DOTOR-503341 format. One record per atom (N, C-alpha, C): residue number from 1; atom name; x, y, z. Coordinates in pm, 1 decimal. Example, Ala and Ser with C-alpha at 12.3 -4.5 7.8 and 13.67 -1.06 7.14 Angstrom:
2
REC   num   atome         xx         yy         zz
REC     1       N     1319.0     -569.0      780.0
REC     1      CA     1230.0     -450.0      780.0
REC     1       C     1320.0     -330.0      780.0
REC     2       N     1285.0     -225.0      708.0
REC     2      CA     1367.0     -106.0      714.0
REC     2       C     1290.0        3.0      787.0
This chain:
103
REC   num   atome         xx         yy         zz
REC     1       N    13764.6    11506.8     5106.0
REC     1      CA    13743.8    11374.7     5089.2
REC     1       C    13858.9    11294.4     5169.2
REC     2       N    13817.3    11191.1     5237.7
REC     2      CA    13902.5    11102.8     5310.5
REC     2       C    13995.6    11029.1     5235.8
REC     3       N    14114.9    11007.9     5267.6
REC     3      CA    14211.4    10917.3     5194.6
REC     3       C    14213.5    10783.5     5256.1
REC     4       N    14121.3    10696.2     5222.4
REC     4      CA    14090.6    10565.3     5284.0
REC     4       C    14067.9    10444.0     5170.9
REC     5       N    14083.6    10323.4     5227.7
REC     5      CA    14071.4    10224.4     5148.6
REC     5       C    13950.7    10107.0     5216.6
REC     6       N    13931.4    10155.4     5340.2
REC     6      CA    13850.6    10051.3     5420.4
REC     6       C    13746.4    10144.1     5505.0
REC     7       N    13634.9    10126.5     5525.1
REC     7      CA    13519.5    10185.3     5586.2
REC     7       C    13453.0    10087.3     5671.9
REC     8       N    13424.6    10128.2     5802.5
REC     8      CA    13348.0    10042.0     5901.9
REC     8       C    13242.0    10125.0     5934.6
REC     9       N    13112.5    10080.8     5935.5
REC     9      CA    12997.8    10164.4     5973.2
REC     9       C    12921.8    10098.6     6079.9
REC    10       N    12879.2    10187.2     6178.6
REC    10      CA    12808.4    10128.9     6298.4
REC    10       C    12685.8    10219.5     6309.4
REC    11       N    12581.6    10141.5     6338.4
REC    11      CA    12446.1    10212.7     6379.8
REC    11       C    12421.1    10201.5     6549.0
REC    12       N    12371.4    10310.4     6579.3
REC    12      CA    12354.1    10322.6     6721.8
REC    12       C    12199.0    10372.7     6748.6
REC    13       N    12134.7    10321.3     6846.9
REC    13      CA    12005.4    10378.1     6877.6
REC    13       C    12033.7    10429.8     7024.8
REC    14       N    12042.3    10566.1     7049.5
REC    14      CA    12082.4    10634.2     7155.4
REC    14       C    11957.2    10661.6     7248.2
REC    15       N    11978.8    10620.2     7373.8
REC    15      CA    11889.2    10628.1     7489.2
REC    15       C    11839.1    10784.2     7490.7
REC    16       N    11710.4    10792.1     7509.3
REC    16      CA    11647.0    10921.0     7502.3
REC    16       C    11717.4    11014.3     7613.0
REC    17       N    11747.2    11144.2     7591.9
REC    17      CA    11800.6    11228.8     7688.9
REC    17       C    11964.3    11217.1     7694.0
REC    18       N    12033.3    11136.5     7622.8
REC    18      CA    12161.1    11115.2     7603.0
REC    18       C    12230.9    11151.7     7476.2
REC    19       N    12139.7    11207.4     7400.2
REC    19      CA    12186.1    11266.2     7258.5
REC    19       C    12322.9    11326.1     7265.9
REC    20       N    12302.0    11452.6     7342.8
REC    20      CA    12412.8    11550.1     7342.7
REC    20       C    12551.4    11486.5     7382.9
REC    21       N    12532.5    11384.7     7492.1
REC    21      CA    12655.0    11322.5     7548.1
REC    21       C    12707.9    11241.4     7450.7
REC    22       N    12626.3    11148.6     7386.1
REC    22      CA    12674.8    11063.0     7267.8
REC    22       C    12747.5    11145.6     7142.7
REC    23       N    12684.0    11256.0     7116.2
REC    23      CA    12739.5    11322.7     7028.4
REC    23       C    12881.2    11400.6     7050.8
REC    24       N    12885.8    11411.6     7190.6
REC    24      CA    13024.0    11467.8     7229.9
REC    24       C    13122.1    11341.0     7235.2
REC    25       N    13096.7    11224.4     7256.1
REC    25      CA    13176.9    11115.7     7249.3
REC    25       C    13204.5    11056.2     7132.7
REC    26       N    13101.5    11036.2     7070.0
REC    26      CA    13113.0    10976.5     6927.0
REC    26       C    13130.2    11085.0     6808.2
REC    27       N    13159.2    11199.9     6834.4
REC    27      CA    13181.3    11308.7     6716.6
REC    27       C    13331.8    11303.5     6677.1
REC    28       N    13338.3    11392.5     6577.2
REC    28      CA    13476.4    11392.2     6507.6
REC    28       C    13588.4    11406.0     6589.3
REC    29       N    13577.6    11484.1     6700.8
REC    29      CA    13695.1    11502.2     6795.8
REC    29       C    13681.0    11437.6     6947.9
REC    30       N    13564.4    11342.8     6948.0
REC    30      CA    13540.6    11280.1     7078.1
REC    30       C    13615.9    11181.1     7115.1
REC    31       N    13610.1    11100.6     7215.1
REC    31      CA    13679.0    11002.4     7270.9
REC    31       C    13701.8    10884.7     7180.2
REC    32       N    13589.4    10870.6     7099.7
REC    32      CA    13595.9    10753.5     6995.5
REC    32       C    13699.6    10778.5     6898.1
REC    33       N    13702.3    10888.1     6837.1
REC    33      CA    13808.6    10917.8     6748.0
REC    33       C    13920.6    10934.0     6825.6
REC    34       N    13949.7    10979.9     6933.6
REC    34      CA    14076.8    10997.7     6989.3
REC    34       C    14125.9    10873.4     7021.6
REC    35       N    14067.6    10762.0     7046.9
REC    35      CA    14103.6    10617.9     7068.4
REC    35       C    14162.9    10575.4     6928.3
REC    36       N    14085.9    10590.7     6808.4
REC    36      CA    14126.6    10564.2     6703.7
REC    36       C    14240.2    10624.9     6632.5
REC    37       N    14253.4    10753.7     6672.1
REC    37      CA    14391.5    10798.6     6646.7
REC    37       C    14507.6    10750.9     6683.0
REC    38       N    14506.7    10674.3     6767.6
REC    38      CA    14627.8    10605.9     6817.3
REC    38       C    14669.7    10491.9     6736.4
REC    39       N    14576.5    10464.7     6628.5
REC    39      CA    14611.4    10349.9     6533.7
REC    39       C    14667.9    10402.1     6392.4
REC    40       N    14780.8    10345.9     6369.6
REC    40      CA    14830.7    10381.8     6228.4
REC    40       C    14724.6    10350.8     6111.6
REC    41       N    14703.4    10454.2     6030.7
REC    41      CA    14623.0    10410.5     5912.6
REC    41       C    14464.0    10478.9     5920.8
REC    42       N    14446.2    10519.7     6045.8
REC    42      CA    14311.6    10596.2     6087.4
REC    42       C    14282.4    10701.0     5993.6
REC    43       N    14189.7    10731.7     5933.5
REC    43      CA    14163.9    10825.7     5832.8
REC    43       C    14063.4    10941.4     5895.1
REC    44       N    13996.1    10913.6     5986.0
REC    44      CA    13891.6    11000.9     6053.9
REC    44       C    13761.7    10931.3     6074.6
REC    45       N    13686.6    10965.8     6159.7
REC    45      CA    13545.2    10937.4     6176.4
REC    45       C    13435.7    11048.0     6153.0
REC    46       N    13315.9    10985.3     6100.7
REC    46      CA    13204.6    11077.0     6089.2
REC    46       C    13100.5    11040.0     6167.9
REC    47       N    13010.1    11131.5     6239.8
REC    47      CA    12890.7    11093.8     6301.0
REC    47       C    12765.5    11155.3     6240.9
REC    48       N    12681.2    11089.2     6204.0
REC    48      CA    12562.6    11133.7     6140.7
REC    48       C    12439.5    11105.3     6209.4
REC    49       N    12331.7    11175.6     6222.4
REC    49      CA    12208.6    11167.6     6286.6
REC    49       C    12107.4    11152.9     6196.3
REC    50       N    12026.8    11044.9     6211.3
REC    50      CA    11895.9    11017.7     6127.7
REC    50       C    11809.7    11152.8     6150.0
REC    51       N    11763.6    11193.5     6033.2
REC    51      CA    11668.0    11311.1     6034.7
REC    51       C    11524.6    11275.1     6056.2
REC    52       N    11500.8    11142.3     6043.5
REC    52      CA    11368.5    11100.8     6060.2
REC    52       C    11336.3    11009.2     6166.4
REC    53       N    11430.8    10935.1     6212.9
REC    53      CA    11419.7    10846.4     6334.4
REC    53       C    11508.8    10916.8     6472.9
REC    54       N    11443.6    10937.3     6560.9
REC    54      CA    11470.8    11001.3     6685.6
REC    54       C    11602.9    10906.6     6739.1
REC    55       N    11706.0    10954.7     6771.2
REC    55      CA    11804.3    10871.4     6846.9
REC    55       C    11883.3    10796.3     6756.1
REC    56       N    11872.5    10780.4     6646.7
REC    56      CA    11957.5    10696.0     6543.8
REC    56       C    12039.6    10758.9     6477.0
REC    57       N    12180.6    10705.0     6516.3
REC    57      CA    12300.1    10753.0     6465.5
REC    57       C    12365.7    10649.3     6373.2
REC    58       N    12488.9    10704.8     6280.5
REC    58      CA    12580.5    10601.8     6237.8
REC    58       C    12700.7    10675.9     6235.1
REC    59       N    12825.3    10585.9     6257.4
REC    59      CA    12943.0    10640.7     6258.2
REC    59       C    13003.9    10557.1     6134.5
REC    60       N    13102.4    10655.5     6080.1
REC    60      CA    13167.0    10609.1     5957.5
REC    60       C    13300.5    10622.5     6007.0
REC    61       N    13383.8    10517.6     6020.3
REC    61      CA    13524.0    10509.9     6040.2
REC    61       C    13583.8    10482.9     5922.8
REC    62       N    13690.1    10583.9     5878.7
REC    62      CA    13776.3    10558.3     5773.0
REC    62       C    13913.1    10510.4     5816.2
REC    63       N    13965.1    10399.8     5737.7
REC    63      CA    14106.3    10333.0     5759.7
REC    63       C    14162.7    10341.0     5612.5
REC    64       N    14321.1    10340.7     5619.5
REC    64      CA    14374.9    10322.5     5505.1
REC    64       C    14341.4    10164.1     5438.8
REC    65       N    14337.0    10083.1     5510.0
REC    65      CA    14331.6     9932.2     5473.8
REC    65       C    14263.1     9859.9     5562.5
REC    66       N    14228.7     9733.2     5551.9
REC    66      CA    14150.2     9642.7     5642.6
REC    66       C    14249.9     9608.1     5735.5
REC    67       N    14378.9     9592.2     5685.8
REC    67      CA    14508.2     9540.9     5771.5
REC    67       C    14506.6     9633.9     5861.5
REC    68       N    14506.8     9763.8     5830.8
REC    68      CA    14534.4     9867.1     5957.0
REC    68       C    14433.7     9845.0     6050.6
REC    69       N    14295.9     9854.0     6011.5
REC    69      CA    14191.3     9846.0     6109.7
REC    69       C    14220.9     9703.2     6207.4
REC    70       N    14241.8     9600.6     6137.1
REC    70      CA    14251.4     9463.1     6222.4
REC    70       C    14385.0     9470.9     6314.2
REC    71       N    14488.7     9542.5     6259.6
REC    71      CA    14598.7     9554.7     6361.6
REC    71       C    14581.5     9655.8     6464.0
REC    72       N    14470.2     9754.1     6451.0
REC    72      CA    14439.4     9843.4     6556.7
REC    72       C    14384.7     9785.5     6681.0
REC    73       N    14254.0     9687.9     6614.1
REC    73      CA    14177.7     9620.2     6697.8
REC    73       C    14256.8     9508.7     6782.8
REC    74       N    14365.6     9438.7     6707.5
REC    74      CA    14462.1     9344.8     6785.2
REC    74       C    14544.7     9428.0     6908.7
REC    75       N    14595.6     9536.1     6875.1
REC    75      CA    14691.0     9600.1     6949.5
REC    75       C    14612.9     9685.0     7054.5
REC    76       N    14496.6     9729.7     7049.5
REC    76      CA    14418.1     9792.6     7122.6
REC    76       C    14281.3     9743.7     7200.8
REC    77       N    14279.2     9579.2     7194.1
REC    77      CA    14173.2     9536.9     7230.5
REC    77       C    14100.8     9572.2     7360.5
REC    78       N    14208.0     9561.5     7465.8
REC    78      CA    14129.4     9594.0     7594.9
REC    78       C    14088.6     9725.4     7599.4
REC    79       N    14167.7     9825.5     7549.0
REC    79      CA    14109.2     9972.1     7542.8
REC    79       C    13969.2     9977.4     7493.2
REC    80       N    13975.0     9908.7     7361.9
REC    80      CA    13848.4     9937.5     7286.6
REC    80       C    13727.0     9873.6     7346.1
REC    81       N    13749.3     9753.8     7415.8
REC    81      CA    13649.9     9677.1     7490.1
REC    81       C    13608.9     9774.7     7614.0
REC    82       N    13717.6     9825.7     7676.3
REC    82      CA    13690.0     9928.1     7816.6
REC    82       C    13594.2    10033.5     7765.4
REC    83       N    13631.0    10098.3     7650.5
REC    83      CA    13551.3    10205.5     7596.2
REC    83       C    13408.2    10174.5     7552.9
REC    84       N    13395.4    10056.4     7488.9
REC    84      CA    13263.2     9995.4     7470.6
REC    84       C    13163.8     9994.2     7585.0
REC    85       N    13231.6     9936.9     7667.5
REC    85      CA    13151.2     9908.8     7803.0
REC    85       C    13121.5    10016.5     7878.2
REC    86       N    13210.7    10124.4     7882.5
REC    86      CA    13173.6    10273.4     7936.2
REC    86       C    13085.4    10337.9     7858.6
REC    87       N    13059.6    10318.8     7734.3
REC    87      CA    12939.4    10400.6     7646.3
REC    87       C    12821.4    10319.8     7655.8
REC    88       N    12831.6    10217.3     7705.1
REC    88      CA    12688.6    10123.0     7694.9
REC    88       C    12581.7    10204.5     7732.2
REC    89       N    12583.2    10278.2     7827.1
REC    89      CA    12483.2    10339.4     7917.7
REC    89       C    12417.2    10443.5     7805.1
REC    90       N    12499.3    10483.2     7715.1
REC    90      CA    12443.3    10588.6     7638.0
REC    90       C    12341.0    10529.7     7518.3
REC    91       N    12351.1    10418.1     7499.0
REC    91      CA    12287.6    10356.9     7398.8
REC    91       C    12177.4    10223.9     7423.5
REC    92       N    12077.9    10212.6     7346.2
REC    92      CA    11994.8    10099.7     7333.0
REC    92       C    12038.3     9988.7     7287.9
REC    93       N    12107.4    10010.1     7155.4
REC    93      CA    12160.8     9924.8     7072.7
REC    93       C    12267.9     9956.4     6983.8
REC    94       N    12367.1     9874.6     6944.4
REC    94      CA    12478.7     9908.2     6881.3
REC    94       C    12509.4     9790.5     6785.2
REC    95       N    12489.9     9828.4     6651.3
REC    95      CA    12503.5     9729.2     6551.1
REC    95       C    12610.1     9751.6     6434.1
REC    96       N    12695.2     9673.0     6404.9
REC    96      CA    12786.7     9694.4     6299.0
REC    96       C    12709.7     9673.9     6173.6
REC    97       N    12694.8     9768.2     6088.9
REC    97      CA    12627.2     9765.9     5974.0
REC    97       C    12694.8     9695.0     5861.3
REC    98       N    12826.1     9718.8     5859.9
REC    98      CA    12921.0     9637.7     5765.3
REC    98       C    13056.1     9699.2     5753.4
REC    99       N    13132.2     9646.5     5675.2
REC    99      CA    13277.9     9702.8     5661.3
REC    99       C    13283.3     9692.4     5501.0
REC   100       N    13348.1     9792.4     5452.9
REC   100      CA    13344.7     9796.8     5304.1
REC   100       C    13486.7     9854.9     5240.7
REC   101       N    13531.8     9771.1     5152.4
REC   101      CA    13649.9     9831.6     5055.1
REC   101       C    13605.4     9938.6     4967.8
REC   102       N    13694.8    10029.9     4955.2
REC   102      CA    13676.1    10132.3     4838.7
REC   102       C    13686.0    10065.6     4697.0
REC   103       N    13601.4    10092.3     4597.7
REC   103      CA    13625.9    10056.0     4476.9
REC   103       C    13659.2    10169.2     4368.4
């Protein structure tokens, strides 16, 4: 179990044929997690593939607090945006499902 207080969930529709590459980039040890590991308070990421809808994935990004996540986004805005642009070719859509406080 993650030691976290704040969770951000993203949904992706991956382009056909790009699933393996997407999984490598957004998986637990991929470039997405490596970028986040530079942030204080990052607790890990999980990638989940929809078992019924082809190419549909969600990421769960665990943070110690909303403040830690916000601080990471502020300090790493340029790197985060560059990473997002680089990965656009992998997906048809990317939607932030929501952010959640642990209760």
